[in-house]
Predicted model as a PDB file, atoms N, CA, C, CB and O in Angstrom, pLDDT in the B-factor column:
MODEL        1                                                                  
ATOM      1  N   MET A   1      -9.458 -11.658  18.269  1.00 57.00           N  
ATOM      2  CA  MET A   1      -8.271 -13.144  18.162  1.00 57.00           C  
ATOM      3  C   MET A   1      -6.898 -12.548  18.617  1.00 57.00           C  
ATOM      4  CB  MET A   1      -7.982 -13.908  16.254  1.00 57.00           C  
ATOM      5  O   MET A   1      -7.196 -11.373  18.832  1.00 57.00           O  
ATOM      6  N   VAL A   2      -6.204 -12.620  18.758  1.00 64.00           N  
ATOM      7  CA  VAL A   2      -4.595 -11.133  18.987  1.00 64.00           C  
ATOM      8  C   VAL A   2      -4.091 -12.395  18.467  1.00 64.00           C  
ATOM      9  CB  VAL A   2      -3.672 -10.162  21.017  1.00 64.00           C  
ATOM     10  O   VAL A   2      -4.426 -13.534  18.790  1.00 64.00           O  
ATOM     11  N   ALA A   3      -3.311 -12.047  17.690  1.00 67.00           N  
ATOM     12  CA  ALA A   3      -1.926 -12.751  17.111  1.00 67.00           C  
ATOM     13  C   ALA A   3      -0.794 -12.604  17.616  1.00 67.00           C  
ATOM     14  CB  ALA A   3      -1.593 -12.440  15.925  1.00 67.00           C  
ATOM     15  O   ALA A   3      -0.519 -11.582  18.244  1.00 67.00           O  
ATOM     16  N   THR A   4       0.273 -13.825  17.395  1.00 84.00           N  
ATOM     17  CA  THR A   4       1.016 -13.784  18.352  1.00 84.00           C  
ATOM     18  C   THR A   4       2.384 -12.824  17.755  1.00 84.00           C  
ATOM     19  CB  THR A   4       1.248 -15.300  18.837  1.00 84.00           C  
ATOM     20  O   THR A   4       2.184 -12.087  16.790  1.00 84.00           O  
ATOM     21  N   PRO A   5       3.529 -12.880  18.286  1.00 82.00           N  
ATOM     22  CA  PRO A   5       4.672 -11.338  17.616  1.00 82.00           C  
ATOM     23  C   PRO A   5       4.776 -12.295  16.633  1.00 82.00           C  
ATOM     24  CB  PRO A   5       6.521 -10.560  18.497  1.00 82.00           C  
ATOM     25  O   PRO A   5       4.814 -11.800  15.506  1.00 82.00           O  
ATOM     26  N   ALA A   6       4.857 -13.942  16.687  1.00 81.00           N  
ATOM     27  CA  ALA A   6       6.174 -14.044  15.517  1.00 81.00           C  
ATOM     28  C   ALA A   6       5.019 -14.162  14.552  1.00 81.00           C  
ATOM     29  CB  ALA A   6       7.570 -15.568  15.534  1.00 81.00           C  
ATOM     30  O   ALA A   6       5.468 -14.497  13.456  1.00 81.00           O  
ATOM     31  N   LEU A   7       3.498 -13.996  14.525  1.00 82.00           N  
ATOM     32  CA  LEU A   7       2.303 -13.490  12.930  1.00 82.00           C  
ATOM     33  C   LEU A   7       2.855 -11.756  12.820  1.00 82.00           C  
ATOM     34  CB  LEU A   7      -0.254 -13.551  13.453  1.00 82.00           C  
ATOM     35  O   LEU A   7       2.987 -11.216  11.721  1.00 82.00           O  
ATOM     36  N   GLN A   8       3.100 -11.125  13.961  1.00 82.00           N  
ATOM     37  CA  GLN A   8       2.759 -10.012  13.913  1.00 82.00           C  
ATOM     38  C   GLN A   8       4.074  -9.607  12.921  1.00 82.00           C  
ATOM     39  CB  GLN A   8       2.484  -9.363  15.355  1.00 82.00           C  
ATOM     40  O   GLN A   8       3.990  -9.119  11.794  1.00 82.00           O  
ATOM     41  N   PHE A   9       5.064  -9.880  13.511  1.00 85.00           N  
ATOM     42  CA  PHE A   9       6.753  -9.742  12.676  1.00 85.00           C  
ATOM     43  C   PHE A   9       6.500  -9.900  11.003  1.00 85.00           C  
ATOM     44  CB  PHE A   9       8.059 -11.349  13.242  1.00 85.00           C  
ATOM     45  O   PHE A   9       6.493  -9.139  10.035  1.00 85.00           O  
ATOM     46  N   VAL A  10       6.246 -11.728  11.319  1.00 85.00           N  
ATOM     47  CA  VAL A  10       5.427 -11.857   9.455  1.00 85.00           C  
ATOM     48  C   VAL A  10       4.956 -10.410   8.584  1.00 85.00           C  
ATOM     49  CB  VAL A  10       3.580 -12.808   9.594  1.00 85.00           C  
ATOM     50  O   VAL A  10       5.763  -9.944   7.780  1.00 85.00           O  
ATOM     51  N   GLY A  11       3.836  -9.847   8.758  1.00 83.00           N  
ATOM     52  CA  GLY A  11       2.741  -9.352   8.695  1.00 83.00           C  
ATOM     53  C   GLY A  11       3.803  -7.943   8.148  1.00 83.00           C  
ATOM     54  O   GLY A  11       3.924  -7.841   6.927  1.00 83.00           O  
ATOM     55  N   VAL A  12       4.630  -6.773   9.135  1.00 85.00           N  
ATOM     56  CA  VAL A  12       5.123  -6.466  10.047  1.00 85.00           C  
ATOM     57  C   VAL A  12       6.834  -5.810   8.281  1.00 85.00           C  
ATOM     58  CB  VAL A  12       5.142  -8.062  11.636  1.00 85.00           C  
ATOM     59  O   VAL A  12       7.321  -4.719   7.984  1.00 85.00           O  
ATOM     60  N   VAL A  13       7.112  -7.776   7.524  1.00 87.00           N  
ATOM     61  CA  VAL A  13       8.515  -8.013   7.462  1.00 87.00           C  
ATOM     62  C   VAL A  13       7.817  -8.118   5.858  1.00 87.00           C  
ATOM     63  CB  VAL A  13       9.472  -9.428   8.476  1.00 87.00           C  
ATOM     64  O   VAL A  13       8.533  -7.683   4.956  1.00 87.00           O  
ATOM     65  N   LEU A  14       6.434  -8.684   5.467  1.00 85.00           N  
ATOM     66  CA  LEU A  14       5.536  -8.563   4.730  1.00 85.00           C  
ATOM     67  C   LEU A  14       4.740  -7.244   3.433  1.00 85.00           C  
ATOM     68  CB  LEU A  14       4.981  -8.870   5.647  1.00 85.00           C  
ATOM     69  O   LEU A  14       4.459  -7.158   2.238  1.00 85.00           O  
ATOM     70  N   ALA A  15       4.667  -6.209   5.073  1.00 83.00           N  
ATOM     71  CA  ALA A  15       4.451  -5.600   4.529  1.00 83.00           C  
ATOM     72  C   ALA A  15       5.932  -3.731   4.031  1.00 83.00           C  
ATOM     73  CB  ALA A  15       3.111  -5.733   5.249  1.00 83.00           C  
ATOM     74  O   ALA A  15       5.903  -2.577   3.604  1.00 83.00           O  
ATOM     75  N   LEU A  16       6.621  -4.496   4.400  1.00 84.00           N  
ATOM     76  CA  LEU A  16       7.946  -3.192   4.403  1.00 84.00           C  
ATOM     77  C   LEU A  16       8.655  -3.830   2.936  1.00 84.00           C  
ATOM     78  CB  LEU A  16       9.429  -3.240   6.230  1.00 84.00           C  
ATOM     79  O   LEU A  16       9.450  -3.120   2.320  1.00 84.00           O  
ATOM     80  N   GLY A  17       8.241  -5.471   2.340  1.00 83.00           N  
ATOM     81  CA  GLY A  17       9.299  -5.658   1.719  1.00 83.00           C  
ATOM     82  C   GLY A  17       8.319  -5.120   0.238  1.00 83.00           C  
ATOM     83  O   GLY A  17       8.801  -4.660  -0.797  1.00 83.00           O  
ATOM     84  N   CYS A  18       6.711  -5.369   0.568  1.00 80.00           N  
ATOM     85  CA  CYS A  18       5.660  -4.479  -0.430  1.00 80.00           C  
ATOM     86  C   CYS A  18       5.971  -3.289  -1.019  1.00 80.00           C  
ATOM     87  CB  CYS A  18       4.509  -4.075   0.210  1.00 80.00           C  
ATOM     88  O   CYS A  18       6.165  -3.206  -2.232  1.00 80.00           O  
ATOM     89  N   GLU A  19       6.063  -1.959   0.047  1.00 80.00           N  
ATOM     90  CA  GLU A  19       6.652  -1.117   0.009  1.00 80.00           C  
ATOM     91  C   GLU A  19       7.384  -0.820  -0.588  1.00 80.00           C  
ATOM     92  CB  GLU A  19       6.878  -0.989   0.568  1.00 80.00           C  
ATOM     93  O   GLU A  19       7.294   0.164  -1.322  1.00 80.00           O  
ATOM     94  N   GLN A  20       8.590  -1.713  -0.480  1.00 84.00           N  
ATOM     95  CA  GLN A  20      10.021  -1.919  -0.900  1.00 84.00           C  
ATOM     96  C   GLN A  20      10.218  -1.573  -2.555  1.00 84.00           C  
ATOM     97  CB  GLN A  20      10.445  -3.556  -0.556  1.00 84.00           C  
ATOM     98  O   GLN A  20      10.960  -0.907  -3.277  1.00 84.00           O  
ATOM     99  N   LEU A  21       8.740  -2.714  -2.686  1.00 80.00           N  
ATOM    100  CA  LEU A  21       9.012  -3.171  -3.844  1.00 80.00           C  
ATOM    101  C   LEU A  21       8.626  -1.887  -4.896  1.00 80.00           C  
ATOM    102  CB  LEU A  21       8.227  -4.552  -4.033  1.00 80.00           C  
ATOM    103  O   LEU A  21       9.166  -1.567  -5.955  1.00 80.00           O  
ATOM    104  N   VAL A  22       7.434  -1.262  -4.149  1.00 78.00           N  
ATOM    105  CA  VAL A  22       6.716  -0.365  -5.149  1.00 78.00           C  
ATOM    106  C   VAL A  22       7.422   0.874  -5.029  1.00 78.00           C  
ATOM    107  CB  VAL A  22       5.143  -0.164  -4.893  1.00 78.00           C  
ATOM    108  O   VAL A  22       7.260   1.783  -5.843  1.00 78.00           O  
ATOM    109  N   GLN A  23       8.175   0.949  -4.079  1.00 77.00           N  
ATOM    110  CA  GLN A  23       9.163   2.677  -3.737  1.00 77.00           C  
ATOM    111  C   GLN A  23       9.724   2.222  -5.306  1.00 77.00           C  
ATOM    112  CB  GLN A  23      10.910   2.889  -1.868  1.00 77.00           C  
ATOM    113  O   GLN A  23       9.358   2.974  -6.209  1.00 77.00           O  
ATOM    114  N   TRP A  24      10.636   0.977  -5.721  1.00 82.00           N  
ATOM    115  CA  TRP A  24      11.757   0.063  -6.653  1.00 82.00           C  
ATOM    116  C   TRP A  24      11.231  -0.006  -8.327  1.00 82.00           C  
ATOM    117  CB  TRP A  24      11.823  -1.798  -5.952  1.00 82.00           C  
ATOM    118  O   TRP A  24      12.039   0.055  -9.254  1.00 82.00           O  
ATOM    119  N   LYS A  25       9.702  -0.145  -8.532  1.00 81.00           N  
ATOM    120  CA  LYS A  25       9.000  -0.975  -9.403  1.00 81.00           C  
ATOM    121  C   LYS A  25       8.855   1.262  -9.807  1.00 81.00           C  
ATOM    122  CB  LYS A  25       7.349  -2.564  -8.693  1.00 81.00           C  
ATOM    123  O   LYS A  25       9.337   2.094 -10.576  1.00 81.00           O  
ATOM    124  N   LEU A  26       7.885   1.185  -8.665  1.00 82.00           N  
ATOM    125  CA  LEU A  26       6.439   2.359  -9.409  1.00 82.00           C  
ATOM    126  C   LEU A  26       7.896   4.646  -9.069  1.00 82.00           C  
ATOM    127  CB  LEU A  26       3.605   2.135  -7.092  1.00 82.00           C  
ATOM    128  O   LEU A  26       8.302   5.667  -9.626  1.00 82.00           O  
ATOM    129  N   GLY A  27       7.885   4.162  -8.281  1.00 86.00           N  
ATOM    130  CA  GLY A  27       8.592   5.822  -7.264  1.00 86.00           C  
ATOM    131  C   GLY A  27       7.847   5.934  -6.216  1.00 86.00           C  
ATOM    132  O   GLY A  27       6.898   5.379  -5.664  1.00 86.00           O  
ATOM    133  N   ALA A  28       8.901   7.253  -6.041  1.00 86.00           N  
ATOM    134  CA  ALA A  28       7.542   7.704  -4.916  1.00 86.00           C  
ATOM    135  C   ALA A  28       6.101   8.292  -4.911  1.00 86.00           C  
ATOM    136  CB  ALA A  28       7.934   8.582  -4.192  1.00 86.00           C  
ATOM    137  O   ALA A  28       5.490   8.794  -3.968  1.00 86.00           O  
ATOM    138  N   MET A  29       5.653   8.078  -6.394  1.00 89.00           N  
ATOM    139  CA  MET A  29       4.385   8.932  -6.796  1.00 89.00           C  
ATOM    140  C   MET A  29       3.775   7.343  -5.989  1.00 89.00           C  
ATOM    141  CB  MET A  29       3.965   9.537  -8.939  1.00 89.00           C  
ATOM    142  O   MET A  29       2.601   7.529  -5.667  1.00 89.00           O  
ATOM    143  N   GLY A  30       4.232   5.956  -5.615  1.00 86.00           N  
ATOM    144  CA  GLY A  30       3.984   4.800  -5.672  1.00 86.00           C  
ATOM    145  C   GLY A  30       3.981   4.657  -4.508  1.00 86.00           C  
ATOM    146  O   GLY A  30       3.281   3.785  -3.993  1.00 86.00           O  
ATOM    147  N   LEU A  31       4.498   5.199  -4.032  1.00 85.00           N  
ATOM    148  CA  LEU A  31       4.269   5.215  -2.515  1.00 85.00           C  
ATOM    149  C   LEU A  31       3.041   6.162  -2.296  1.00 85.00           C  
ATOM    150  CB  LEU A  31       5.638   5.768  -1.657  1.00 85.00           C  
ATOM    151  O   LEU A  31       1.879   5.764  -2.220  1.00 85.00           O  
ATOM    152  N   VAL A  32       3.392   7.286  -2.215  1.00 89.00           N  
ATOM    153  CA  VAL A  32       2.033   8.051  -1.835  1.00 89.00           C  
ATOM    154  C   VAL A  32       0.699   7.757  -2.503  1.00 89.00           C  
ATOM    155  CB  VAL A  32       2.216   9.468  -2.085  1.00 89.00           C  
ATOM    156  O   VAL A  32      -0.333   8.264  -2.063  1.00 89.00           O  
ATOM    157  N   ALA A  33       0.699   6.898  -3.623  1.00 88.00           N  
ATOM    158  CA  ALA A  33      -0.497   6.102  -4.360  1.00 88.00           C  
ATOM    159  C   ALA A  33      -0.991   4.626  -3.287  1.00 88.00           C  
ATOM    160  CB  ALA A  33       0.223   5.488  -6.157  1.00 88.00           C  
ATOM    161  O   ALA A  33      -2.122   4.195  -3.510  1.00 88.00           O  
ATOM    162  N   LEU A  34      -0.255   3.992  -2.311  1.00 86.00           N  
ATOM    163  CA  LEU A  34       0.108   2.534  -1.479  1.00 86.00           C  
ATOM    164  C   LEU A  34       0.085   3.879  -0.851  1.00 86.00           C  
ATOM    165  CB  LEU A  34       1.512   1.123  -1.611  1.00 86.00           C  
ATOM    166  O   LEU A  34       0.415   4.590  -1.801  1.00 86.00           O  
ATOM    167  N   PHE A  35      -0.097   4.650   0.140  1.00 88.00           N  
ATOM    168  CA  PHE A  35      -0.248   5.637   1.137  1.00 88.00           C  
ATOM    169  C   PHE A  35      -1.681   5.544   1.385  1.00 88.00           C  
ATOM    170  CB  PHE A  35       0.243   7.060   0.738  1.00 88.00           C  
ATOM    171  O   PHE A  35      -2.369   4.950   2.215  1.00 88.00           O  
ATOM    172  N   LEU A  36      -2.016   6.671  -0.045  1.00 90.00           N  
ATOM    173  CA  LEU A  36      -4.025   6.777  -0.473  1.00 90.00           C  
ATOM    174  C   LEU A  36      -4.402   5.541  -0.045  1.00 90.00           C  
ATOM    175  CB  LEU A  36      -4.680   6.910  -2.419  1.00 90.00           C  
ATOM    176  O   LEU A  36      -5.226   5.507   0.870  1.00 90.00           O  
ATOM    177  N   LEU A  37      -4.121   4.839  -0.351  1.00 88.00           N  
ATOM    178  CA  LEU A  37      -5.436   3.515  -0.604  1.00 88.00           C  
ATOM    179  C   LEU A  37      -4.749   2.760   1.481  1.00 88.00           C  
ATOM    180  CB  LEU A  37      -4.834   1.675  -2.982  1.00 88.00           C  
ATOM    181  O   LEU A  37      -5.223   1.862   2.178  1.00 88.00           O  
ATOM    182  N   GLY A  38      -4.279   3.128   1.575  1.00 86.00           N  
ATOM    183  CA  GLY A  38      -4.078   2.181   3.240  1.00 86.00           C  
ATOM    184  C   GLY A  38      -4.296   3.834   3.750  1.00 86.00           C  
ATOM    185  O   GLY A  38      -3.348   4.240   4.423  1.00 86.00           O  
ATOM    186  N   VAL A  39      -4.851   4.334   3.636  1.00 90.00           N  
ATOM    187  CA  VAL A  39      -5.662   5.840   4.604  1.00 90.00           C  
ATOM    188  C   VAL A  39      -7.051   5.297   4.189  1.00 90.00           C  
ATOM    189  CB  VAL A  39      -5.314   7.968   3.901  1.00 90.00           C  
ATOM    190  O   VAL A  39      -7.955   4.745   4.817  1.00 90.00           O  
ATOM    191  N   GLY A  40      -6.869   5.696   2.766  1.00 89.00           N  
ATOM    192  CA  GLY A  40      -8.465   5.410   2.674  1.00 89.00           C  
ATOM    193  C   GLY A  40      -9.825   3.997   2.939  1.00 89.00           C  
ATOM    194  O   GLY A  40     -11.027   4.047   3.201  1.00 89.00           O  
ATOM    195  N   VAL A  41      -8.902   2.919   2.715  1.00 88.00           N  
ATOM    196  CA  VAL A  41      -8.769   1.664   3.650  1.00 88.00           C  
ATOM    197  C   VAL A  41      -9.459   1.707   5.067  1.00 88.00           C  
ATOM    198  CB  VAL A  41      -7.261   1.414   3.917  1.00 88.00           C  
ATOM    199  O   VAL A  41     -10.575   1.307   5.399  1.00 88.00           O  
ATOM    200  N   LYS A  42      -8.628   2.213   5.682  1.00 89.00           N  
ATOM    201  CA  LYS A  42      -8.339   1.953   7.154  1.00 89.00           C  
ATOM    202  C   LYS A  42      -9.589   3.463   7.978  1.00 89.00           C  
ATOM    203  CB  LYS A  42      -6.079   2.201   7.480  1.00 89.00           C  
ATOM    204  O   LYS A  42      -9.900   3.691   9.147  1.00 89.00           O  
ATOM    205  N   ALA A  43      -9.807   3.862   7.218  1.00 91.00           N  
ATOM    206  CA  ALA A  43     -10.294   4.850   7.168  1.00 91.00           C  
ATOM    207  C   ALA A  43     -11.683   4.810   6.960  1.00 91.00           C  
ATOM    208  CB  ALA A  43      -9.698   5.453   6.441  1.00 91.00           C  
ATOM    209  O   ALA A  43     -12.547   5.596   7.349  1.00 91.00           O  
ATOM    210  N   ARG A  44     -11.800   3.551   6.139  1.00 91.00           N  
ATOM    211  CA  ARG A  44     -13.474   3.555   5.549  1.00 91.00           C  
ATOM    212  C   ARG A  44     -14.007   4.491   3.822  1.00 91.00           C  
ATOM    213  CB  ARG A  44     -14.455   4.553   7.058  1.00 91.00           C  
ATOM    214  O   ARG A  44     -15.068   4.322   3.222  1.00 91.00           O  
ATOM    215  N   ASN A  45     -12.886   5.398   3.437  1.00 92.00           N  
ATOM    216  CA  ASN A  45     -13.106   7.247   3.170  1.00 92.00           C  
ATOM    217  C   ASN A  45     -12.923   5.987   1.684  1.00 92.00           C  
ATOM    218  CB  ASN A  45     -11.532   9.197   3.859  1.00 92.00           C  
ATOM    219  O   ASN A  45     -11.955   5.228   1.641  1.00 92.00           O  
ATOM    220  N   SER A  46     -14.293   5.987   0.322  1.00 92.00           N  
ATOM    221  CA  SER A  46     -13.814   5.345  -0.468  1.00 92.00           C  
ATOM    222  C   SER A  46     -13.272   6.549  -1.692  1.00 92.00           C  
ATOM    223  CB  SER A  46     -14.848   4.238  -0.795  1.00 92.00           C  
ATOM    224  O   SER A  46     -12.782   6.230  -2.775  1.00 92.00           O  
ATOM    225  N   THR A  47     -13.406   7.409  -1.408  1.00 94.00           N  
ATOM    226  CA  THR A  47     -12.625   8.558  -2.182  1.00 94.00           C  
ATOM    227  C   THR A  47     -11.230   8.111  -2.070  1.00 94.00           C  
ATOM    228  CB  THR A  47     -12.810  10.133  -1.546  1.00 94.00           C  
ATOM    229  O   THR A  47     -10.683   7.246  -2.755  1.00 94.00           O  
ATOM    230  N   CYS A  48     -10.961   8.482  -1.566  1.00 93.00           N  
ATOM    231  CA  CYS A  48      -9.095   8.735  -0.371  1.00 93.00           C  
ATOM    232  C   CYS A  48      -8.394   6.812  -1.595  1.00 93.00           C  
ATOM    233  CB  CYS A  48      -9.575   8.098   3.165  1.00 93.00           C  
ATOM    234  O   CYS A  48      -7.505   6.723  -2.443  1.00 93.00           O  
ATOM    235  N   ALA A  49      -9.491   5.579  -0.950  1.00 91.00           N  
ATOM    236  CA  ALA A  49      -9.206   4.751  -1.385  1.00 91.00           C  
ATOM    237  C   ALA A  49      -9.438   4.509  -2.753  1.00 91.00           C  
ATOM    238  CB  ALA A  49      -9.517   4.126  -0.740  1.00 91.00           C  
ATOM    239  O   ALA A  49      -8.473   3.935  -3.257  1.00 91.00           O  
ATOM    240  N   SER A  50     -10.047   4.655  -3.278  1.00 94.00           N  
ATOM    241  CA  SER A  50     -10.030   4.888  -4.856  1.00 94.00           C  
ATOM    242  C   SER A  50      -8.985   5.889  -5.702  1.00 94.00           C  
ATOM    243  CB  SER A  50     -11.392   5.432  -5.163  1.00 94.00           C  
ATOM    244  O   SER A  50      -8.616   5.629  -6.847  1.00 94.00           O  
ATOM    245  N   LEU A  51      -8.627   6.909  -5.055  1.00 94.00           N  
ATOM    246  CA  LEU A  51      -8.035   7.820  -5.897  1.00 94.00           C  
ATOM    247  C   LEU A  51      -6.221   6.795  -5.584  1.00 94.00           C  
ATOM    248  CB  LEU A  51      -8.342   9.889  -5.228  1.00 94.00           C  
ATOM    249  O   LEU A  51      -5.336   6.865  -6.437  1.00 94.00           O  
ATOM    250  N   GLY A  52      -6.057   6.055  -4.417  1.00 91.00           N  
ATOM    251  CA  GLY A  52      -4.494   5.550  -4.657  1.00 91.00           C  
ATOM    252  C   GLY A  52      -4.412   4.387  -5.657  1.00 91.00           C  
ATOM    253  O   GLY A  52      -3.385   4.059  -6.251  1.00 91.00           O  
ATOM    254  N   ALA A  53      -6.282   3.478  -5.835  1.00 91.00           N  
ATOM    255  CA  ALA A  53      -6.049   2.811  -6.534  1.00 91.00           C  
ATOM    256  C   ALA A  53      -5.483   2.756  -8.231  1.00 91.00           C  
ATOM    257  CB  ALA A  53      -6.861   2.463  -6.225  1.00 91.00           C  
ATOM    258  O   ALA A  53      -4.757   2.049  -8.932  1.00 91.00           O  
ATOM    259  N   VAL A  54      -6.666   4.475  -8.400  1.00 93.00           N  
ATOM    260  CA  VAL A  54      -6.875   4.595  -9.595  1.00 93.00           C  
ATOM    261  C   VAL A  54      -5.138   4.195  -9.736  1.00 93.00           C  
ATOM    262  CB  VAL A  54      -7.644   6.106 -10.126  1.00 93.00           C  
ATOM    263  O   VAL A  54      -4.542   3.198 -10.144  1.00 93.00           O  
ATOM    264  N   ILE A  55      -4.683   5.579  -9.150  1.00 91.00           N  
ATOM    265  CA  ILE A  55      -3.210   6.654  -8.989  1.00 91.00           C  
ATOM    266  C   ILE A  55      -1.823   5.132  -9.004  1.00 91.00           C  
ATOM    267  CB  ILE A  55      -3.257   7.944  -6.715  1.00 91.00           C  
ATOM    268  O   ILE A  55      -0.657   5.494  -9.164  1.00 91.00           O  
ATOM    269  N   LEU A  56      -2.078   3.703  -8.849  1.00 87.00           N  
ATOM    270  CA  LEU A  56      -1.206   2.629  -8.831  1.00 87.00           C  
ATOM    271  C   LEU A  56      -2.376   1.976 -10.175  1.00 87.00           C  
ATOM    272  CB  LEU A  56      -0.927   1.702  -7.030  1.00 87.00           C  
ATOM    273  O   LEU A  56      -1.947   2.412 -11.243  1.00 87.00           O  
ATOM    274  N   LEU A  57      -2.940   1.593 -10.279  1.00 89.00           N  
ATOM    275  CA  LEU A  57      -3.265   1.652 -11.356  1.00 89.00           C  
ATOM    276  C   LEU A  57      -2.690   2.240 -13.071  1.00 89.00           C  
ATOM    277  CB  LEU A  57      -4.070   2.055 -10.909  1.00 89.00           C  
ATOM    278  O   LEU A  57      -2.383   1.437 -13.952  1.00 89.00           O  
ATOM    279  N   LEU A  58      -2.647   3.640 -13.243  1.00 90.00           N  
ATOM    280  CA  LEU A  58      -2.001   4.036 -13.971  1.00 90.00           C  
ATOM    281  C   LEU A  58      -0.730   3.833 -13.655  1.00 90.00           C  
ATOM    282  CB  LEU A  58      -2.309   5.028 -14.184  1.00 90.00           C  
ATOM    283  O   LEU A  58      -0.233   3.101 -14.511  1.00 90.00           O  
ATOM    284  N   LEU A  59      -0.228   4.028 -13.117  1.00 87.00           N  
ATOM    285  CA  LEU A  59       1.280   3.565 -12.145  1.00 87.00           C  
ATOM    286  C   LEU A  59       2.363   2.798 -13.624  1.00 87.00           C  
ATOM    287  CB  LEU A  59       0.717   1.804 -10.413  1.00 87.00           C  
ATOM    288  O   LEU A  59       3.410   3.059 -14.218  1.00 87.00           O  
ATOM    289  N   MET A  60       0.994   1.495 -13.648  1.00 85.00           N  
ATOM    290  CA  MET A  60       1.182   0.326 -13.721  1.00 85.00           C  
ATOM    291  C   MET A  60       1.249  -0.201 -14.602  1.00 85.00           C  
ATOM    292  CB  MET A  60       0.677  -0.147 -13.274  1.00 85.00           C  
ATOM    293  O   MET A  60       1.907  -1.229 -14.764  1.00 85.00           O  
ATOM    294  N   THR A  61       0.011   0.843 -16.108  1.00 88.00           N  
ATOM    295  CA  THR A  61      -0.235   0.964 -17.023  1.00 88.00           C  
ATOM    296  C   THR A  61       0.353   1.395 -17.883  1.00 88.00           C  
ATOM    297  CB  THR A  61      -0.863   1.238 -16.974  1.00 88.00           C  
ATOM    298  O   THR A  61      -0.073   1.062 -18.989  1.00 88.00           O  
ATOM    299  N   LYS A  62       2.090   2.698 -17.858  1.00 78.00           N  
ATOM    300  CA  LYS A  62       2.378   3.610 -18.175  1.00 78.00           C  
ATOM    301  C   LYS A  62       3.682   3.174 -19.382  1.00 78.00           C  
ATOM    302  CB  LYS A  62       2.560   4.402 -16.936  1.00 78.00           C  
ATOM    303  O   LYS A  62       4.153   3.663 -20.409  1.00 78.00           O  
ATOM    304  N   GLY A  63       4.006   1.282 -18.052  1.00 58.00           N  
ATOM    305  CA  GLY A  63       4.438   0.790 -19.064  1.00 58.00           C  
ATOM    306  C   GLY A  63       5.577   1.039 -20.639  1.00 58.00           C  
ATOM    307  O   GLY A  63       5.698   0.133 -21.463  1.00 58.00           O  
TER     308      GLY A  63                                                      
ENDMDL                                                                          
END                                                                             
């Protein structure tokens, strides 16, 4: 199924908004964790995805 340009635009806006929110709340390490999680999911690498998820979890609970 091919996504319409409007749907792609909404997806990009949401992704950028999520990235800015993570950077604002969790700093640069949050962006690194989000990157690791995204790369791990895309590459189907459970180690990389798990590492990114654990870092995000630790950053969110440092509170």
